[in-house]
Backbone as CSV, one residue per row, in Angstrom:
resi,resn,N_x,N_y,N_z,CA_x,CA_y,CA_z,C_x,C_y,C_z
1,MET,0.825,-1.190,0.000,0.000,0.000,0.000,0.870,1.255,0.000
2,ALA,0.425,2.245,-0.697,1.148,3.515,-0.778,0.726,4.415,0.381
3,THR,1.693,5.046,0.985,1.389,5.997,2.058,0.845,7.281,1.450
4,GLN,0.246,8.103,2.297,-0.243,9.402,1.839,0.911,10.247,1.302
5,GLU,2.054,10.152,1.955,3.225,10.908,1.520,3.686,10.454,0.131
6,ALA,3.732,9.142,-0.094,4.133,8.621,-1.407,3.137,9.062,-2.476
7,PHE,1.865,9.090,-2.125,0.827,9.531,-3.059,1.018,10.999,-3.424
8,GLU,1.260,11.837,-2.429,1.456,13.265,-2.677,2.704,13.512,-3.520
9,GLN,3.761,12.750,-3.271,4.975,12.869,-4.077,4.701,12.447,-5.526
10,ALA,3.921,11.381,-5.698,3.579,10.920,-7.045,2.743,11.970,-7.773
11,ALA,1.843,12.635,-7.054,1.027,13.680,-7.666,1.904,14.832,-8.146
12,GLN,2.928,15.171,-7.389,3.858,16.219,-7.804,4.686,15.757,-9.005
13,ARG,5.138,14.516,-8.960,5.932,13.968,-10.069,5.110,13.888,-11.349
14,ALA,3.813,13.639,-11.226,2.952,13.518,-12.404,2.914,14.827,-13.192
15,GLN,3.175,15.931,-12.524,3.200,17.232,-13.198,4.491,17.436,-13.987
16,GLN,5.463,16.542,-13.801,6.783,16.698,-14.421,7.147,15.502,-15.297
17,LEU,6.161,14.861,-15.871,6.423,13.688,-16.707,7.299,14.075,-17.900
18,PRO,8.202,13.171,-18.300,9.110,13.480,-19.401,8.393,13.673,-20.741
19,SER,7.266,13.025,-20.924,6.468,13.213,-22.141,4.993,13.117,-21.768
20,LYS,4.160,13.730,-22.599,2.727,13.727,-22.318,2.153,12.339,-22.586
21,PRO,1.482,11.762,-21.590,0.866,10.443,-21.787,-0.332,10.532,-22.742
22,SER,-0.803,9.385,-23.160,-1.996,9.329,-24.007,-3.208,9.805,-23.213
23,ASN,-4.268,10.133,-23.925,-5.497,10.565,-23.254,-6.042,9.484,-22.333
24,THR,-5.890,8.232,-22.730,-6.357,7.120,-21.901,-5.623,7.102,-20.565
25,VAL,-4.311,7.282,-20.604,-3.505,7.292,-19.373,-3.829,8.527,-18.544
26,LEU,-4.020,9.669,-19.192,-4.384,10.884,-18.463,-5.712,10.708,-17.741
27,LEU,-6.671,10.065,-18.394,-7.959,9.803,-17.742,-7.800,8.845,-16.569
28,GLN,-6.935,7.863,-16.729,-6.683,6.910,-15.647,-6.052,7.624,-14.453
29,LEU,-5.083,8.498,-14.720,-4.466,9.279,-13.644,-5.511,10.137,-12.940
30,TYR,-6.337,10.804,-13.716,-7.386,11.659,-13.159,-8.329,10.852,-12.264
31,ALA,-8.820,9.735,-12.795,-9.789,8.922,-12.069,-9.199,8.366,-10.777
32,LEU,-7.981,7.865,-10.834,-7.343,7.320,-9.631,-7.111,8.418,-8.594
33,TYR,-6.691,9.599,-9.052,-6.464,10.709,-8.130,-7.780,11.103,-7.437
34,LYS,-8.839,11.252,-8.219,-10.132,11.641,-7.656,-10.660,10.572,-6.700
35,GLN,-10.511,9.306,-7.059,-10.996,8.223,-6.202,-10.203,8.208,-4.895
36,ALA,-8.903,8.463,-4.978,-8.057,8.453,-3.784,-8.341,9.637,-2.879
37,THR,-8.701,10.777,-3.464,-8.867,11.983,-2.650,-10.314,12.279,-2.279
38,GLU,-11.282,11.846,-3.106,-12.677,12.193,-2.854,-13.612,11.000,-2.719
39,GLY,-13.149,9.814,-3.072,-14.015,8.641,-3.003,-14.846,8.502,-4.264
40,ASP,-15.972,7.809,-4.156,-16.817,7.533,-5.314,-17.323,8.830,-5.946
41,VAL,-17.534,8.747,-7.260,-17.979,9.910,-8.034,-19.279,10.469,-7.457
42,GLN,-19.390,11.784,-7.512,-20.570,12.477,-6.991,-21.167,13.329,-8.105
43,GLY,-22.419,13.654,-7.982,-23.051,14.568,-8.920,-23.553,13.895,-10.182
44,GLU,-24.108,14.718,-11.022,-24.691,14.254,-12.281,-23.624,14.117,-13.362
45,ARG,-23.842,13.168,-14.240,-22.966,13.002,-15.401,-23.200,14.180,-16.335
46,PRO,-22.130,14.824,-16.787,-22.303,15.937,-17.727,-23.023,15.476,-18.990
47,GLY,-23.711,16.384,-19.605,-24.446,16.021,-20.812,-24.064,16.917,-21.966
48,GLY,-24.839,16.803,-23.002,-24.633,17.660,-24.160,-23.328,17.380,-24.861
49,PHE,-22.618,18.459,-25.144,-21.383,18.344,-25.906,-20.139,18.493,-25.042
50,ASP,-20.285,18.268,-23.748,-19.140,18.338,-22.831,-18.415,16.996,-22.849
51,PHE,-17.769,16.705,-23.978,-17.146,15.394,-24.165,-16.016,15.145,-23.172
52,LYS,-15.256,16.184,-22.872,-14.162,16.038,-21.901,-14.729,15.738,-20.512
53,GLY,-15.750,16.471,-20.116,-16.386,16.246,-18.820,-16.996,14.858,-18.708
54,ILE,-17.612,14.410,-19.792,-18.209,13.071,-19.814,-17.127,12.010,-19.668
55,ALA,-16.020,12.167,-20.401,-14.932,11.185,-20.333,-14.353,11.128,-18.924
56,LYS,-14.155,12.285,-18.306,-13.598,12.318,-16.952,-14.571,11.694,-15.957
57,TYR,-15.850,12.032,-16.077,-16.866,11.467,-15.187,-16.913,9.950,-15.322
58,ASP,-16.938,9.463,-16.559,-17.020,8.019,-16.798,-15.786,7.285,-16.275
59,ALA,-14.613,7.895,-16.461,-13.380,7.262,-15.962,-13.425,7.150,-14.443
60,TRP,-13.828,8.224,-13.781,-13.910,8.212,-12.317,-14.999,7.245,-11.867
61,SER,-16.142,7.279,-12.532,-17.265,6.407,-12.173,-16.891,4.931,-12.283
62,SER,-15.985,4.608,-13.198,-15.590,3.204,-13.380,-14.860,2.656,-12.155
63,LEU,-14.421,3.535,-11.271,-13.700,3.105,-10.070,-14.580,3.069,-8.819
64,ASN,-15.887,3.271,-8.978,-16.782,3.249,-7.820,-16.568,1.985,-7.001
65,GLY,-16.440,2.168,-5.697,-16.250,1.048,-4.794,-14.796,0.747,-4.481
66,LYS,-13.875,1.285,-5.263,-12.444,1.067,-4.997,-12.061,1.901,-3.784
67,SER,-11.323,1.308,-2.872,-10.914,2.025,-1.662,-9.896,3.107,-1.990
68,ALA,-9.842,4.116,-1.144,-8.862,5.192,-1.321,-7.448,4.633,-1.277
69,GLU,-7.209,3.648,-0.423,-5.879,3.054,-0.307,-5.466,2.358,-1.600
70,ASP,-6.388,1.602,-2.186,-6.092,0.913,-3.448,-5.868,1.920,-4.573
71,ALA,-6.685,2.962,-4.597,-6.533,3.983,-5.636,-5.185,4.698,-5.494
72,ARG,-4.787,4.992,-4.266,-3.480,5.634,-4.038,-2.356,4.738,-4.538
73,ALA,-2.420,3.457,-4.187,-1.367,2.513,-4.589,-1.293,2.403,-6.109
74,GLU,-2.436,2.315,-6.775,-2.450,2.208,-8.235,-1.941,3.496,-8.882
75,TYR,-2.282,4.640,-8.301,-1.823,5.925,-8.824,-0.301,6.016,-8.746
76,VAL,0.250,5.680,-7.590,1.706,5.726,-7.405,2.384,4.775,-8.392
77,ALA,1.859,3.570,-8.548,2.446,2.596,-9.473,2.373,3.096,-10.912
78,LEU,1.263,3.726,-11.289,1.113,4.234,-12.649,2.100,5.373,-12.914
79,VAL,2.235,6.300,-11.980,3.186,7.394,-12.151,4.605,6.835,-12.255
80,ASP,4.939,5.884,-11.389,6.274,5.261,-11.450,6.509,4.622,-12.816
81,SER,5.512,3.935,-13.326,5.684,3.254,-14.624,5.881,4.260,-15.749
82,LEU,5.270,5.440,-15.656,5.430,6.454,-16.695,6.840,7.038,-16.711
83,PHE,7.497,7.034,-15.566,8.880,7.515,-15.509,9.854,6.425,-15.952
84,ASN,9.438,5.177,-15.935,10.341,4.072,-16.271,10.185,3.604,-17.711
85,GLN,9.483,4.367,-18.531,9.276,3.965,-19.931,10.469,4.354,-20.762
């Protein structure tokens, strides 16, 4: 399990990635971060032509039920893997 400190360090490192990840990876980072910090998705799913908002909502929603600890650990592992590519 990743500690809160390791998670916060990974969040800082994610801002300094050597190259921009794919949109899929960016959504995964977003969803794991939100799940780790806020828990299950809240609010209404965006509608209309807010495609970015819909994608972010759906990515976060896909993690419903995942514990904050598991989300933190997966986030740290994902950030580490992006630096080791």
